[in-house]
C-alpha positions, 0 to 999 in steps of 0.5 A, a space after each residue: 544509568 539503567 536504560 531498561 528495567 526488567 521485572 521478574 515474573 512471579 506468577 508461574 500459573 499464568 501462561 502467556 499467549 504471544 499470538 495476539 502480540 505477533 498479530 498486532 505487530 504484523 498488522 502494525 507493520 502493514 499499516 505503516 507500509 500503507 501509510 508510507 505508500 500514501 505519503 510517497 504518493 502525496 509527495 509524488 503528486 506535489 513534486 511532479 505538478 511543481 516540476 511539470 509546471 516549472 519546466 513547461 513554463 520555462 522551456 521553449 516547447 512548453 507542455 508538448 515536449 517529453 521533458 516535463 513528464 520524464 521525471 513523473 514517468 520514471 518516478 511513477 514506475 517506482 511508485 507502481 512497484 512500491 504499490 505492488 510491494 505494499 498491496 501485493 500483486 492480487 489486489 484486484 483479483 484476490 481471494 475476496 474477488 474470487 469468492 464474490 465472483 463464484 457467489 455471483 455465478 452460483 446465483 445466476 445458475 440458481 436463477 436459471 434453474 428456477 
């Protein structure tokens, strides 16, 4: 049983540009990473709400002890690293932010000269 069938390419005049395909694969990988992060975030919120309520209701200290929040805290640290892995370290102060700030300061300087 043949799993894949590869057809021969007959047109030698036409060249293939793989840059579009590579760009698509990079974009698809980025989108998959973002979707993965949002699923991680959703599971984090649901599970930790359930755990906090369950532990706090059944413990003698209630919501005032550290116990209900320990899992959320340590899992939240992992979630923060997942966020940084997906969106990068310059998500707040990236190139677009720098460009907007430079344009903003240039406009202010222009207004001062008028």
